[in-house]
Chimera marker file (.cmm) of the C-alpha trace (Angstrom):
<marker_set name="trace">
<marker id="1" x="129.230" y="102.326" z="137.469" r="1" g="1" b="0" radius="0.5"/>
<marker id="2" x="127.612" y="103.513" z="140.672" r="1" g="1" b="0" radius="0.5"/>
<marker id="3" x="129.925" y="105.531" z="142.871" r="1" g="1" b="0" radius="0.5"/>
<marker id="4" x="132.395" y="106.601" z="140.189" r="1" g="1" b="0" radius="0.5"/>
<marker id="5" x="132.630" y="110.378" z="139.912" r="1" g="1" b="0" radius="0.5"/>
<marker id="6" x="131.585" y="111.905" z="136.595" r="1" g="1" b="0" radius="0.5"/>
<marker id="7" x="135.094" y="113.366" z="135.957" r="1" g="1" b="0" radius="0.5"/>
<marker id="8" x="136.622" y="109.904" z="136.360" r="1" g="1" b="0" radius="0.5"/>
<marker id="9" x="134.077" y="108.508" z="133.858" r="1" g="1" b="0" radius="0.5"/>
<marker id="10" x="134.900" y="111.276" z="131.387" r="1" g="1" b="0" radius="0.5"/>
<marker id="11" x="138.660" y="110.607" z="131.841" r="1" g="1" b="0" radius="0.5"/>
<marker id="12" x="138.260" y="106.973" z="131.207" r="1" g="1" b="0" radius="0.5"/>
<marker id="13" x="136.097" y="107.592" z="128.239" r="1" g="1" b="0" radius="0.5"/>
<marker id="14" x="138.660" y="109.969" z="126.862" r="1" g="1" b="0" radius="0.5"/>
<marker id="15" x="141.337" y="107.271" z="127.274" r="1" g="1" b="0" radius="0.5"/>
<marker id="16" x="139.240" y="104.614" z="125.569" r="1" g="1" b="0" radius="0.5"/>
<marker id="17" x="138.149" y="106.906" z="122.839" r="1" g="1" b="0" radius="0.5"/>
<marker id="18" x="141.630" y="108.521" z="122.381" r="1" g="1" b="0" radius="0.5"/>
<marker id="19" x="142.074" y="110.085" z="119.057" r="1" g="1" b="0" radius="0.5"/>
<marker id="20" x="144.221" y="107.880" z="116.987" r="1" g="1" b="0" radius="0.5"/>
<marker id="21" x="146.110" y="108.668" z="113.940" r="1" g="1" b="0" radius="0.5"/>
<marker id="22" x="146.637" y="105.868" z="111.410" r="1" g="1" b="0" radius="0.5"/>
<marker id="23" x="150.091" y="106.477" z="109.996" r="1" g="1" b="0" radius="0.5"/>
<marker id="24" x="149.835" y="103.535" z="107.607" r="1" g="1" b="0" radius="0.5"/>
<marker id="25" x="151.683" y="100.226" z="107.680" r="1" g="1" b="0" radius="0.5"/>
<marker id="26" x="155.090" y="100.041" z="109.333" r="1" g="1" b="0" radius="0.5"/>
<marker id="27" x="157.731" y="99.512" z="106.545" r="1" g="1" b="0" radius="0.5"/>
<marker id="28" x="160.468" y="97.038" z="107.042" r="1" g="1" b="0" radius="0.5"/>
<marker id="29" x="161.442" y="93.425" z="106.589" r="1" g="1" b="0" radius="0.5"/>
<marker id="30" x="158.283" y="92.057" z="108.180" r="1" g="1" b="0" radius="0.5"/>
<marker id="31" x="155.240" y="93.147" z="106.130" r="1" g="1" b="0" radius="0.5"/>
<marker id="32" x="152.788" y="91.611" z="108.553" r="1" g="1" b="0" radius="0.5"/>
<marker id="33" x="153.327" y="94.124" z="111.344" r="1" g="1" b="0" radius="0.5"/>
<marker id="34" x="150.173" y="96.070" z="112.346" r="1" g="1" b="0" radius="0.5"/>
<marker id="35" x="149.812" y="99.652" z="111.190" r="1" g="1" b="0" radius="0.5"/>
<marker id="36" x="150.978" y="102.409" z="113.632" r="1" g="1" b="0" radius="0.5"/>
<marker id="37" x="147.999" y="103.729" z="115.515" r="1" g="1" b="0" radius="0.5"/>
<marker id="38" x="149.108" y="106.464" z="117.778" r="1" g="1" b="0" radius="0.5"/>
<marker id="39" x="147.263" y="106.844" z="121.058" r="1" g="1" b="0" radius="0.5"/>
<marker id="40" x="147.716" y="109.003" z="124.198" r="1" g="1" b="0" radius="0.5"/>
<marker id="41" x="147.122" y="108.344" z="127.917" r="1" g="1" b="0" radius="0.5"/>
<marker id="42" x="146.871" y="111.139" z="130.353" r="1" g="1" b="0" radius="0.5"/>
<marker id="43" x="148.253" y="110.381" z="133.889" r="1" g="1" b="0" radius="0.5"/>
<marker id="44" x="145.573" y="112.193" z="135.918" r="1" g="1" b="0" radius="0.5"/>
<marker id="45" x="145.331" y="113.984" z="138.204" r="1" g="1" b="0" radius="0.5"/>
<marker id="46" x="148.472" y="116.301" z="137.931" r="1" g="1" b="0" radius="0.5"/>
<marker id="47" x="151.673" y="115.058" z="139.362" r="1" g="1" b="0" radius="0.5"/>
<marker id="48" x="152.668" y="117.181" z="142.359" r="1" g="1" b="0" radius="0.5"/>
<marker id="49" x="155.927" y="116.721" z="144.296" r="1" g="1" b="0" radius="0.5"/>
<marker id="50" x="158.382" y="118.531" z="146.565" r="1" g="1" b="0" radius="0.5"/>
<marker id="51" x="161.849" y="119.230" z="145.193" r="1" g="1" b="0" radius="0.5"/>
<marker id="52" x="165.315" y="119.481" z="146.754" r="1" g="1" b="0" radius="0.5"/>
<marker id="53" x="167.237" y="122.736" z="146.494" r="1" g="1" b="0" radius="0.5"/>
<marker id="54" x="165.939" y="126.060" z="145.050" r="1" g="1" b="0" radius="0.5"/>
<marker id="55" x="162.266" y="125.952" z="144.119" r="1" g="1" b="0" radius="0.5"/>
<marker id="56" x="160.514" y="123.524" z="146.365" r="1" g="1" b="0" radius="0.5"/>
<marker id="57" x="157.461" y="122.410" z="144.343" r="1" g="1" b="0" radius="0.5"/>
<marker id="58" x="156.576" y="120.960" z="140.944" r="1" g="1" b="0" radius="0.5"/>
<marker id="59" x="153.198" y="120.386" z="139.340" r="1" g="1" b="0" radius="0.5"/>
<marker id="60" x="153.008" y="118.850" z="135.943" r="1" g="1" b="0" radius="0.5"/>
<marker id="61" x="150.524" y="116.994" z="133.679" r="1" g="1" b="0" radius="0.5"/>
<marker id="62" x="151.942" y="114.066" z="131.758" r="1" g="1" b="0" radius="0.5"/>
<marker id="63" x="150.682" y="112.348" z="128.584" r="1" g="1" b="0" radius="0.5"/>
<marker id="64" x="152.100" y="109.090" z="127.489" r="1" g="1" b="0" radius="0.5"/>
<marker id="65" x="152.187" y="108.224" z="123.756" r="1" g="1" b="0" radius="0.5"/>
<marker id="66" x="151.985" y="104.753" z="122.368" r="1" g="1" b="0" radius="0.5"/>
<marker id="67" x="152.402" y="103.670" z="118.698" r="1" g="1" b="0" radius="0.5"/>
<marker id="68" x="149.747" y="101.056" z="119.243" r="1" g="1" b="0" radius="0.5"/>
<marker id="69" x="146.500" y="102.458" z="120.581" r="1" g="1" b="0" radius="0.5"/>
<marker id="70" x="145.230" y="98.946" z="121.438" r="1" g="1" b="0" radius="0.5"/>
<marker id="71" x="147.759" y="98.936" z="124.350" r="1" g="1" b="0" radius="0.5"/>
<marker id="72" x="146.074" y="101.872" z="126.098" r="1" g="1" b="0" radius="0.5"/>
<marker id="73" x="144.069" y="99.558" z="128.447" r="1" g="1" b="0" radius="0.5"/>
<marker id="74" x="147.366" y="97.932" z="129.561" r="1" g="1" b="0" radius="0.5"/>
<marker id="75" x="148.845" y="101.377" z="130.141" r="1" g="1" b="0" radius="0.5"/>
<marker id="76" x="145.820" y="102.401" z="132.166" r="1" g="1" b="0" radius="0.5"/>
<marker id="77" x="146.016" y="99.184" z="134.152" r="1" g="1" b="0" radius="0.5"/>
<marker id="78" x="149.527" y="100.178" z="135.368" r="1" g="1" b="0" radius="0.5"/>
<marker id="79" x="148.873" y="103.904" z="135.716" r="1" g="1" b="0" radius="0.5"/>
<marker id="80" x="149.470" y="103.847" z="139.506" r="1" g="1" b="0" radius="0.5"/>
<marker id="81" x="152.895" y="102.173" z="139.113" r="1" g="1" b="0" radius="0.5"/>
<marker id="82" x="153.810" y="104.688" z="136.371" r="1" g="1" b="0" radius="0.5"/>
<marker id="83" x="152.800" y="107.673" z="138.476" r="1" g="1" b="0" radius="0.5"/>
<marker id="84" x="154.829" y="106.213" z="141.398" r="1" g="1" b="0" radius="0.5"/>
<marker id="85" x="157.896" y="105.847" z="139.195" r="1" g="1" b="0" radius="0.5"/>
<marker id="86" x="157.628" y="109.484" z="138.044" r="1" g="1" b="0" radius="0.5"/>
<marker id="87" x="157.069" y="110.753" z="141.571" r="1" g="1" b="0" radius="0.5"/>
<marker id="88" x="160.076" y="108.890" z="142.925" r="1" g="1" b="0" radius="0.5"/>
<marker id="89" x="162.191" y="110.332" z="140.075" r="1" g="1" b="0" radius="0.5"/>
<marker id="90" x="160.999" y="113.917" z="140.587" r="1" g="1" b="0" radius="0.5"/>
<marker id="91" x="161.477" y="113.786" z="144.374" r="1" g="1" b="0" radius="0.5"/>
<marker id="92" x="165.268" y="113.549" z="143.964" r="1" g="1" b="0" radius="0.5"/>
<marker id="93" x="165.466" y="116.435" z="141.501" r="1" g="1" b="0" radius="0.5"/>
<marker id="94" x="167.001" y="119.876" z="142.068" r="1" g="1" b="0" radius="0.5"/>
<marker id="95" x="164.357" y="122.547" z="141.602" r="1" g="1" b="0" radius="0.5"/>
<marker id="96" x="166.846" y="125.047" z="140.138" r="1" g="1" b="0" radius="0.5"/>
<marker id="97" x="167.690" y="122.711" z="137.316" r="1" g="1" b="0" radius="0.5"/>
<marker id="98" x="164.036" y="121.944" z="136.527" r="1" g="1" b="0" radius="0.5"/>
<marker id="99" x="163.313" y="125.586" z="135.675" r="1" g="1" b="0" radius="0.5"/>
<marker id="100" x="165.461" y="125.691" z="132.598" r="1" g="1" b="0" radius="0.5"/>
<marker id="101" x="164.460" y="124.235" z="129.210" r="1" g="1" b="0" radius="0.5"/>
<marker id="102" x="167.475" y="121.855" z="129.375" r="1" g="1" b="0" radius="0.5"/>
<marker id="103" x="166.452" y="120.693" z="132.858" r="1" g="1" b="0" radius="0.5"/>
<marker id="104" x="162.863" y="120.113" z="131.808" r="1" g="1" b="0" radius="0.5"/>
<marker id="105" x="164.024" y="118.122" z="128.737" r="1" g="1" b="0" radius="0.5"/>
<marker id="106" x="166.402" y="116.059" z="130.948" r="1" g="1" b="0" radius="0.5"/>
<marker id="107" x="163.538" y="115.308" z="133.362" r="1" g="1" b="0" radius="0.5"/>
<marker id="108" x="161.264" y="114.324" z="130.384" r="1" g="1" b="0" radius="0.5"/>
<marker id="109" x="163.930" y="111.911" z="129.074" r="1" g="1" b="0" radius="0.5"/>
<marker id="110" x="164.551" y="110.376" z="132.516" r="1" g="1" b="0" radius="0.5"/>
<marker id="111" x="160.747" y="110.045" z="133.158" r="1" g="1" b="0" radius="0.5"/>
<marker id="112" x="160.261" y="108.336" z="129.824" r="1" g="1" b="0" radius="0.5"/>
<marker id="113" x="163.057" y="105.846" z="130.595" r="1" g="1" b="0" radius="0.5"/>
<marker id="114" x="161.545" y="105.257" z="134.065" r="1" g="1" b="0" radius="0.5"/>
<marker id="115" x="158.084" y="104.660" z="132.618" r="1" g="1" b="0" radius="0.5"/>
<marker id="116" x="159.367" y="102.347" z="129.940" r="1" g="1" b="0" radius="0.5"/>
<marker id="117" x="161.381" y="100.366" z="132.562" r="1" g="1" b="0" radius="0.5"/>
<marker id="118" x="158.401" y="100.047" z="134.761" r="1" g="1" b="0" radius="0.5"/>
<marker id="119" x="156.242" y="98.843" z="131.935" r="1" g="1" b="0" radius="0.5"/>
<marker id="120" x="158.936" y="96.406" z="130.735" r="1" g="1" b="0" radius="0.5"/>
<marker id="121" x="159.069" y="94.939" z="134.315" r="1" g="1" b="0" radius="0.5"/>
<marker id="122" x="155.221" y="94.667" z="134.527" r="1" g="1" b="0" radius="0.5"/>
<marker id="123" x="154.279" y="93.633" z="130.953" r="1" g="1" b="0" radius="0.5"/>
<marker id="124" x="157.450" y="92.479" z="129.209" r="1" g="1" b="0" radius="0.5"/>
<marker id="125" x="157.121" y="95.367" z="126.763" r="1" g="1" b="0" radius="0.5"/>
<marker id="126" x="157.866" y="99.120" z="126.949" r="1" g="1" b="0" radius="0.5"/>
<marker id="127" x="154.504" y="100.007" z="125.313" r="1" g="1" b="0" radius="0.5"/>
<marker id="128" x="155.184" y="103.821" z="125.602" r="1" g="1" b="0" radius="0.5"/>
<marker id="129" x="157.217" y="105.520" z="122.879" r="1" g="1" b="0" radius="0.5"/>
<marker id="130" x="157.246" y="109.055" z="124.240" r="1" g="1" b="0" radius="0.5"/>
<marker id="131" x="156.193" y="111.176" z="127.194" r="1" g="1" b="0" radius="0.5"/>
<marker id="132" x="155.108" y="114.779" z="127.070" r="1" g="1" b="0" radius="0.5"/>
<marker id="133" x="154.557" y="117.485" z="129.706" r="1" g="1" b="0" radius="0.5"/>
<marker id="134" x="151.319" y="119.286" z="128.817" r="1" g="1" b="0" radius="0.5"/>
<marker id="135" x="151.492" y="121.491" z="131.885" r="1" g="1" b="0" radius="0.5"/>
<marker id="136" x="154.667" y="122.223" z="133.878" r="1" g="1" b="0" radius="0.5"/>
<marker id="137" x="155.007" y="124.531" z="136.827" r="1" g="1" b="0" radius="0.5"/>
<marker id="138" x="157.974" y="124.886" z="139.184" r="1" g="1" b="0" radius="0.5"/>
<marker id="139" x="157.832" y="127.218" z="142.171" r="1" g="1" b="0" radius="0.5"/>
<link id1="1" id2="2" r="1" g="1" b="0" radius="0.2"/>
<link id1="2" id2="3" r="1" g="1" b="0" radius="0.2"/>
<link id1="3" id2="4" r="1" g="1" b="0" radius="0.2"/>
<link id1="4" id2="5" r="1" g="1" b="0" radius="0.2"/>
<link id1="5" id2="6" r="1" g="1" b="0" radius="0.2"/>
<link id1="6" id2="7" r="1" g="1" b="0" radius="0.2"/>
<link id1="7" id2="8" r="1" g="1" b="0" radius="0.2"/>
<link id1="8" id2="9" r="1" g="1" b="0" radius="0.2"/>
<link id1="9" id2="10" r="1" g="1" b="0" radius="0.2"/>
<link id1="10" id2="11" r="1" g="1" b="0" radius="0.2"/>
<link id1="11" id2="12" r="1" g="1" b="0" radius="0.2"/>
<link id1="12" id2="13" r="1" g="1" b="0" radius="0.2"/>
<link id1="13" id2="14" r="1" g="1" b="0" radius="0.2"/>
<link id1="14" id2="15" r="1" g="1" b="0" radius="0.2"/>
<link id1="15" id2="16" r="1" g="1" b="0" radius="0.2"/>
<link id1="16" id2="17" r="1" g="1" b="0" radius="0.2"/>
<link id1="17" id2="18" r="1" g="1" b="0" radius="0.2"/>
<link id1="18" id2="19" r="1" g="1" b="0" radius="0.2"/>
<link id1="19" id2="20" r="1" g="1" b="0" radius="0.2"/>
<link id1="20" id2="21" r="1" g="1" b="0" radius="0.2"/>
<link id1="21" id2="22" r="1" g="1" b="0" radius="0.2"/>
<link id1="22" id2="23" r="1" g="1" b="0" radius="0.2"/>
<link id1="23" id2="24" r="1" g="1" b="0" radius="0.2"/>
<link id1="24" id2="25" r="1" g="1" b="0" radius="0.2"/>
<link id1="25" id2="26" r="1" g="1" b="0" radius="0.2"/>
<link id1="26" id2="27" r="1" g="1" b="0" radius="0.2"/>
<link id1="27" id2="28" r="1" g="1" b="0" radius="0.2"/>
<link id1="28" id2="29" r="1" g="1" b="0" radius="0.2"/>
<link id1="29" id2="30" r="1" g="1" b="0" radius="0.2"/>
<link id1="30" id2="31" r="1" g="1" b="0" radius="0.2"/>
<link id1="31" id2="32" r="1" g="1" b="0" radius="0.2"/>
<link id1="32" id2="33" r="1" g="1" b="0" radius="0.2"/>
<link id1="33" id2="34" r="1" g="1" b="0" radius="0.2"/>
<link id1="34" id2="35" r="1" g="1" b="0" radius="0.2"/>
<link id1="35" id2="36" r="1" g="1" b="0" radius="0.2"/>
<link id1="36" id2="37" r="1" g="1" b="0" radius="0.2"/>
<link id1="37" id2="38" r="1" g="1" b="0" radius="0.2"/>
<link id1="38" id2="39" r="1" g="1" b="0" radius="0.2"/>
<link id1="39" id2="40" r="1" g="1" b="0" radius="0.2"/>
<link id1="40" id2="41" r="1" g="1" b="0" radius="0.2"/>
<link id1="41" id2="42" r="1" g="1" b="0" radius="0.2"/>
<link id1="42" id2="43" r="1" g="1" b="0" radius="0.2"/>
<link id1="43" id2="44" r="1" g="1" b="0" radius="0.2"/>
<link id1="44" id2="45" r="1" g="1" b="0" radius="0.2"/>
<link id1="45" id2="46" r="1" g="1" b="0" radius="0.2"/>
<link id1="46" id2="47" r="1" g="1" b="0" radius="0.2"/>
<link id1="47" id2="48" r="1" g="1" b="0" radius="0.2"/>
<link id1="48" id2="49" r="1" g="1" b="0" radius="0.2"/>
<link id1="49" id2="50" r="1" g="1" b="0" radius="0.2"/>
<link id1="50" id2="51" r="1" g="1" b="0" radius="0.2"/>
<link id1="51" id2="52" r="1" g="1" b="0" radius="0.2"/>
<link id1="52" id2="53" r="1" g="1" b="0" radius="0.2"/>
<link id1="53" id2="54" r="1" g="1" b="0" radius="0.2"/>
<link id1="54" id2="55" r="1" g="1" b="0" radius="0.2"/>
<link id1="55" id2="56" r="1" g="1" b="0" radius="0.2"/>
<link id1="56" id2="57" r="1" g="1" b="0" radius="0.2"/>
<link id1="57" id2="58" r="1" g="1" b="0" radius="0.2"/>
<link id1="58" id2="59" r="1" g="1" b="0" radius="0.2"/>
<link id1="59" id2="60" r="1" g="1" b="0" radius="0.2"/>
<link id1="60" id2="61" r="1" g="1" b="0" radius="0.2"/>
<link id1="61" id2="62" r="1" g="1" b="0" radius="0.2"/>
<link id1="62" id2="63" r="1" g="1" b="0" radius="0.2"/>
<link id1="63" id2="64" r="1" g="1" b="0" radius="0.2"/>
<link id1="64" id2="65" r="1" g="1" b="0" radius="0.2"/>
<link id1="65" id2="66" r="1" g="1" b="0" radius="0.2"/>
<link id1="66" id2="67" r="1" g="1" b="0" radius="0.2"/>
<link id1="67" id2="68" r="1" g="1" b="0" radius="0.2"/>
<link id1="68" id2="69" r="1" g="1" b="0" radius="0.2"/>
<link id1="69" id2="70" r="1" g="1" b="0" radius="0.2"/>
<link id1="70" id2="71" r="1" g="1" b="0" radius="0.2"/>
<link id1="71" id2="72" r="1" g="1" b="0" radius="0.2"/>
<link id1="72" id2="73" r="1" g="1" b="0" radius="0.2"/>
<link id1="73" id2="74" r="1" g="1" b="0" radius="0.2"/>
<link id1="74" id2="75" r="1" g="1" b="0" radius="0.2"/>
<link id1="75" id2="76" r="1" g="1" b="0" radius="0.2"/>
<link id1="76" id2="77" r="1" g="1" b="0" radius="0.2"/>
<link id1="77" id2="78" r="1" g="1" b="0" radius="0.2"/>
<link id1="78" id2="79" r="1" g="1" b="0" radius="0.2"/>
<link id1="79" id2="80" r="1" g="1" b="0" radius="0.2"/>
<link id1="80" id2="81" r="1" g="1" b="0" radius="0.2"/>
<link id1="81" id2="82" r="1" g="1" b="0" radius="0.2"/>
<link id1="82" id2="83" r="1" g="1" b="0" radius="0.2"/>
<link id1="83" id2="84" r="1" g="1" b="0" radius="0.2"/>
<link id1="84" id2="85" r="1" g="1" b="0" radius="0.2"/>
<link id1="85" id2="86" r="1" g="1" b="0" radius="0.2"/>
<link id1="86" id2="87" r="1" g="1" b="0" radius="0.2"/>
<link id1="87" id2="88" r="1" g="1" b="0" radius="0.2"/>
<link id1="88" id2="89" r="1" g="1" b="0" radius="0.2"/>
<link id1="89" id2="90" r="1" g="1" b="0" radius="0.2"/>
<link id1="90" id2="91" r="1" g="1" b="0" radius="0.2"/>
<link id1="91" id2="92" r="1" g="1" b="0" radius="0.2"/>
<link id1="92" id2="93" r="1" g="1" b="0" radius="0.2"/>
<link id1="93" id2="94" r="1" g="1" b="0" radius="0.2"/>
<link id1="94" id2="95" r="1" g="1" b="0" radius="0.2"/>
<link id1="95" id2="96" r="1" g="1" b="0" radius="0.2"/>
<link id1="96" id2="97" r="1" g="1" b="0" radius="0.2"/>
<link id1="97" id2="98" r="1" g="1" b="0" radius="0.2"/>
<link id1="98" id2="99" r="1" g="1" b="0" radius="0.2"/>
<link id1="99" id2="100" r="1" g="1" b="0" radius="0.2"/>
<link id1="100" id2="101" r="1" g="1" b="0" radius="0.2"/>
<link id1="101" id2="102" r="1" g="1" b="0" radius="0.2"/>
<link id1="102" id2="103" r="1" g="1" b="0" radius="0.2"/>
<link id1="103" id2="104" r="1" g="1" b="0" radius="0.2"/>
<link id1="104" id2="105" r="1" g="1" b="0" radius="0.2"/>
<link id1="105" id2="106" r="1" g="1" b="0" radius="0.2"/>
<link id1="106" id2="107" r="1" g="1" b="0" radius="0.2"/>
<link id1="107" id2="108" r="1" g="1" b="0" radius="0.2"/>
<link id1="108" id2="109" r="1" g="1" b="0" radius="0.2"/>
<link id1="109" id2="110" r="1" g="1" b="0" radius="0.2"/>
<link id1="110" id2="111" r="1" g="1" b="0" radius="0.2"/>
<link id1="111" id2="112" r="1" g="1" b="0" radius="0.2"/>
<link id1="112" id2="113" r="1" g="1" b="0" radius="0.2"/>
<link id1="113" id2="114" r="1" g="1" b="0" radius="0.2"/>
<link id1="114" id2="115" r="1" g="1" b="0" radius="0.2"/>
<link id1="115" id2="116" r="1" g="1" b="0" radius="0.2"/>
<link id1="116" id2="117" r="1" g="1" b="0" radius="0.2"/>
<link id1="117" id2="118" r="1" g="1" b="0" radius="0.2"/>
<link id1="118" id2="119" r="1" g="1" b="0" radius="0.2"/>
<link id1="119" id2="120" r="1" g="1" b="0" radius="0.2"/>
<link id1="120" id2="121" r="1" g="1" b="0" radius="0.2"/>
<link id1="121" id2="122" r="1" g="1" b="0" radius="0.2"/>
<link id1="122" id2="123" r="1" g="1" b="0" radius="0.2"/>
<link id1="123" id2="124" r="1" g="1" b="0" radius="0.2"/>
<link id1="124" id2="125" r="1" g="1" b="0" radius="0.2"/>
<link id1="125" id2="126" r="1" g="1" b="0" radius="0.2"/>
<link id1="126" id2="127" r="1" g="1" b="0" radius="0.2"/>
<link id1="127" id2="128" r="1" g="1" b="0" radius="0.2"/>
<link id1="128" id2="129" r="1" g="1" b="0" radius="0.2"/>
<link id1="129" id2="130" r="1" g="1" b="0" radius="0.2"/>
<link id1="130" id2="131" r="1" g="1" b="0" radius="0.2"/>
<link id1="131" id2="132" r="1" g="1" b="0" radius="0.2"/>
<link id1="132" id2="133" r="1" g="1" b="0" radius="0.2"/>
<link id1="133" id2="134" r="1" g="1" b="0" radius="0.2"/>
<link id1="134" id2="135" r="1" g="1" b="0" radius="0.2"/>
<link id1="135" id2="136" r="1" g="1" b="0" radius="0.2"/>
<link id1="136" id2="137" r="1" g="1" b="0" radius="0.2"/>
<link id1="137" id2="138" r="1" g="1" b="0" radius="0.2"/>
<link id1="138" id2="139" r="1" g="1" b="0" radius="0.2"/>
</marker_set>
């Protein structure tokens, strides 16, 4: 692992050793489904983009949630494409709208749909069940 900065190693270790919560078996018609094991993947570093109209800048940290922690390596593999999808989405947003709670939630919903669409295209599955902003700054 020569040449990889310590922060990158720590970040990768955090992803691979993500805290998982075992919620028990999924109930339904098919009793052979694997149990839900929630895992999180942080898109690092922070996403930074210019905005159109009003405030001109956004910086946010994004965490992706999966219901199947064993898919974290696949999510990590496609992290660059996921970051790109979010950046392209944010670049077209109006900074005034992103300052409100409703605007932030609308962006979160659109970003989740964008990430799921990108993963569906790349892997055949959406893999990610939710997206959270853990840091969000518009100026």
